[in-house]
VOFIVEX-326645 format. One record per residue (C-alpha): residue in one letter; x, y, z; residue number from 1. Coordinates in Angstrom, 2 decimals. Last residue first. Example, Ala and Ser with C-alpha at 12.3 -4.5 7.8 and 13.67 -1.06 7.14 Angstrom:
BEGIN
S  13.67  -1.06  7.14  2
A  12.30  -4.50  7.80  1
This chain:
BEGIN
L  2.32  25.58  -3.47  246
Q  5.18  24.08  -5.49  245
L  5.29  20.28  -5.18  244
S  8.88  19.12  -4.70  243
G  7.92  16.32  -2.31  242
V  10.36  13.91  -3.92  241
L  11.82  15.44  -7.08  240
A  15.47  15.70  -6.00  239
A  15.32  12.11  -4.77  238
I  14.46  11.01  -8.30  237
S  17.97  11.97  -9.31  236
P  20.15  14.52  -11.12  235
I  17.38  16.62  -12.71  234
E  18.43  17.91  -16.11  233
H  14.80  18.49  -17.15  232
R  15.01  16.26  -20.21  231
A  17.26  13.74  -18.44  230
L  14.93  13.42  -15.47  229
Y  11.90  13.07  -17.75  228
Q  13.62  10.41  -19.86  227
A  14.51  8.41  -16.75  226
I  10.90  8.65  -15.54  225
G  9.63  7.39  -18.89  224
D  12.01  4.44  -18.88  223
N  10.92  3.46  -15.38  222
I  7.25  3.75  -16.37  221
K  7.76  1.62  -19.46  220
R  9.56  -1.07  -17.46  219
C  6.84  -1.09  -14.82  218
A  4.04  -1.31  -17.41  217
L  5.55  -4.30  -19.23  216
P  2.87  -6.74  -18.06  215
D  0.21  -4.43  -19.55  214
Y  -3.41  -5.47  -18.96  213
F  -3.28  -6.85  -15.43  212
L  -0.06  -4.94  -14.75  211
A  -1.96  -1.64  -14.70  210
T  -3.96  -2.83  -11.67  209
G  -0.90  -3.02  -9.43  208
I  2.02  -0.59  -9.59  207
G  3.72  0.79  -6.48  206
V  5.71  4.01  -6.30  205
T  8.89  5.33  -4.68  204
T  9.80  8.18  -2.36  203
A  6.26  9.56  -2.59  202
G  5.85  13.23  -1.69  201
A  3.46  14.91  -4.13  200
I  6.30  15.26  -6.66  199
I  6.82  11.50  -6.46  198
F  3.11  10.80  -6.91  197
E  2.88  13.09  -9.93  196
L  5.99  11.47  -11.39  195
A  4.33  8.06  -11.20  194
D  1.31  9.30  -13.13  193
E  3.58  10.92  -15.72  192
A  5.43  7.62  -16.11  191
T  2.14  5.97  -16.98  190
V  -0.41  3.65  -15.36  189
I  -0.53  4.60  -11.68  188
G  -4.05  4.27  -10.29  187
G  -3.31  3.99  -6.59  186
Q  0.18  3.85  -5.16  185
G  2.76  6.02  -3.46  184
I  5.35  4.20  -1.35  183
I  6.28  6.74  1.32  182
P  9.54  7.33  3.18  181
V  9.82  8.57  6.80  180
N  12.23  11.48  7.30  179
H  10.50  12.37  10.60  178
V  9.27  15.81  9.54  177
K  8.80  14.49  6.01  176
A  6.26  11.93  7.23  175
I  3.67  14.41  8.48  174
E  3.33  16.62  5.39  173
H  4.04  13.51  3.30  172
V  0.85  11.93  4.66  171
Q  -1.24  14.76  3.23  170
H  0.48  14.74  -0.17  169
V  0.17  10.95  -0.40  168
K  -3.52  11.23  0.53  167
L  -4.12  13.85  -2.14  166
L  -2.40  11.76  -4.78  165
A  -4.36  8.65  -3.79  164
I  -7.69  10.43  -4.15  163
P  -6.73  11.81  -7.57  162
K  -5.54  8.33  -8.62  161
I  -8.69  6.45  -7.58  160
A  -10.29  6.12  -11.02  159
P  -6.95  5.16  -12.59  158
G  -6.98  1.67  -11.02  157
S  -8.32  0.25  -7.77  156
L  -11.75  -0.10  -6.17  155
G  -11.98  -2.51  -3.24  154
G  -15.23  -4.40  -2.96  153
R  -18.78  -4.12  -1.73  152
V  -21.75  -6.45  -2.06  151
N  -19.64  -9.53  -1.07  150
G  -20.93  -11.29  -4.17  149
I  -19.76  -8.37  -6.31  148
I  -22.31  -7.67  -9.03  147
P  -24.81  -6.47  -6.44  146
Q  -28.38  -7.37  -7.37  145
R  -31.12  -5.66  -9.33  144
A  -31.14  -8.66  -11.67  143
E  -31.39  -6.49  -14.77  142
V  -29.62  -3.53  -13.15  141
D  -26.55  -5.58  -12.15  140
I  -25.05  -3.29  -9.52  139
A  -21.46  -2.23  -8.77  138
M  -19.84  -1.39  -5.44  137
G  -17.13  0.73  -3.85  136
M  -14.49  0.90  -1.11  135
V  -11.25  2.67  -2.04  134
T  -8.17  0.45  -2.33  133
N  -5.04  0.91  -0.20  132
I  -3.13  4.16  -0.43  131
V  -0.40  5.09  0.48  130
A  2.27  2.60  1.58  129
F  4.07  4.06  4.58  128
G  7.52  3.84  6.14  127
D  9.51  3.03  9.28  126
A  6.48  2.54  11.54  125
G  7.40  2.43  15.23  124
A  4.35  3.36  17.29  123
E  5.18  7.08  17.11  122
I  5.27  6.77  13.32  121
C  1.91  5.00  13.37  120
L  0.47  7.79  15.54  119
R  1.53  10.47  13.06  118
A  0.31  8.52  10.04  117
N  -3.11  7.97  11.58  116
E  -3.32  11.64  12.53  115
Q  -2.54  12.51  8.92  114
I  -5.06  9.99  7.56  113
D  -7.90  11.68  9.41  112
T  -11.42  10.62  8.37  111
Q  -10.82  7.10  7.13  110
N  -11.43  5.05  3.99  109
P  -8.18  6.04  2.27  108
S  -6.45  3.13  4.04  107
L  -2.81  3.21  5.03  106
K  -0.30  0.43  4.46  105
A  2.15  0.68  7.36  104
I  5.70  -0.27  6.33  103
I  7.85  -1.91  9.00  102
P  11.62  -2.25  8.60  101
K  12.94  -5.49  10.14  100
S  13.72  -5.73  13.86  99
T  10.60  -7.78  14.48  98
A  7.90  -8.70  17.00  97
S  7.83  -5.53  19.11  96
R  7.28  -3.47  15.97  95
C  4.40  -5.75  15.01  94
A  2.61  -5.00  18.26  93
A  3.32  -1.29  17.92  92
V  2.03  -1.24  14.34  91
V  -1.21  -2.95  15.35  90
K  -1.70  -0.59  18.30  89
A  -1.02  2.40  16.04  88
S  -3.73  1.36  13.61  87
M  -6.21  1.06  16.49  86
E  -5.37  4.56  17.68  85
P  -5.65  6.00  14.17  84
Y  -9.03  4.40  13.34  83
N  -9.98  3.35  9.82  82
G  -6.94  1.10  9.50  81
F  -8.12  -1.52  11.97  80
S  -11.27  -2.06  9.92  79
V  -14.43  -2.65  11.91  78
G  -15.44  -6.31  12.24  77
G  -17.27  -6.08  15.55  76
E  -14.30  -4.98  17.62  75
K  -12.74  -8.38  18.37  74
I  -13.02  -9.39  14.70  73
N  -10.88  -6.43  13.61  72
P  -11.37  -6.19  9.85  71
C  -8.22  -5.88  7.69  70
S  -7.19  -2.45  6.42  69
I  -4.05  -2.49  8.57  68
N  -2.01  -4.28  5.91  67
I  1.36  -4.17  7.65  66
E  4.16  -4.28  5.09  65
I  7.24  -6.12  6.34  64
A  10.71  -5.41  4.99  63
D  13.74  -7.02  3.34  62
I  12.75  -10.68  3.37  61
P  15.52  -13.11  4.37  60
S  13.50  -14.82  7.13  59
D  14.30  -14.56  10.85  58
D  11.63  -11.91  11.50  57
F  9.04  -13.43  9.17  56
R  7.45  -15.62  11.85  55
R  7.41  -12.64  14.23  54
T  5.32  -10.66  11.74  53
V  2.79  -13.49  11.52  52
A  2.49  -13.64  15.31  51
A  2.29  -9.86  15.73  50
Y  -0.48  -9.50  13.16  49
D  -2.44  -12.37  14.68  48
E  -2.14  -10.85  18.16  47
I  -3.62  -7.60  16.88  46
T  -6.60  -9.61  15.70  45
S  -7.99  -10.68  12.33  44
G  -4.61  -10.55  10.63  43
C  -2.61  -9.25  7.71  42
V  1.05  -9.13  6.71  41
N  2.44  -8.18  3.30  40
A  6.03  -9.43  2.97  39
I  8.39  -7.13  1.09  38
F  11.03  -8.54  -1.26  37
R  14.01  -6.75  -2.78  36
T  15.40  -8.31  -5.95  35
E  18.79  -9.28  -7.38  34
E  20.46  -10.78  -4.31  33
F  17.25  -12.08  -2.77  32
D  16.59  -14.54  -5.58  31
L  13.52  -16.51  -4.48  30
G  13.28  -20.30  -4.12  29
P  13.98  -20.39  -0.38  28
L  11.13  -17.87  0.14  27
I  8.43  -20.19  -1.20  26
E  8.76  -23.37  0.86  25
D  9.51  -22.69  4.53  24
V  8.69  -18.99  4.85  23
V  5.70  -18.93  2.49  22
K  4.38  -22.29  3.69  21
D  4.57  -21.17  7.30  20
V  2.99  -17.78  6.57  19
G  -0.15  -19.13  4.95  18
P  -0.94  -20.18  1.38  17
N  -2.37  -16.77  0.41  16
Q  -5.65  -15.20  -0.66  15
L  -6.25  -11.84  0.96  14
G  -9.93  -11.34  0.21  13
I  -11.15  -11.73  -3.33  12
A  -13.49  -8.76  -3.21  11
N  -12.30  -6.84  -6.24  10
L  -13.49  -3.79  -8.13  9
M  -11.61  -2.68  -11.20  8
G  -10.25  0.38  -12.94  7
M  -11.43  3.27  -15.08  6
P  -14.51  1.98  -16.94  5
T  -15.02  -0.70  -14.26  4
E  -13.85  -4.32  -14.41  3
W  -15.37  -6.64  -11.81  2
V  -13.44  -9.15  -9.68  1
């Protein structure tokens, strides 16, 4: 992990105890009445994705997020999420493995996110998380070496917000036709940030990097959104979703 002036780079992989331990030992201790839980699923092959998804199908989780940014080891390590057809194959495999809602987490590191969204909807995606991290790097000029051991890492935080906003807007143009919701994420720190995503087309938002330095960020953002709605006499967040005036 490396802090940047407007975010952070990470190359920690997808550290987790494994699906069996999560289902058998962790989920029983969670309060599913008060909180909604989404399982993030990854894999090295399409078969891996389907197998992990199937393991969650009988669990009490509320939805499954498919992290299609993982490398496909059968295709030379290219990311599933960078190619619309490959993304759709992953979603279709997971769709056949569960009746739970499926959220496809889309990568910004691709050429046509709208085509990706369209094919994922056809394959059975019920929602989208937009976006995942943007690839970047940092260099130690004294050693003339990459600061991240893996050379590159995922950039998150305020630096990627303009990219994330554009991607949410682009995906919304496809998703709204099918009434598919979007979780907007990428650099949200304040209520105004969250409102931008909602106006761009996000149904709800995700907070990540901001929580590293402000554990109360979510509460502050919720309060700020409520104040905005009251100030503008807007009845609900739903009235704001995709309300961008062009």
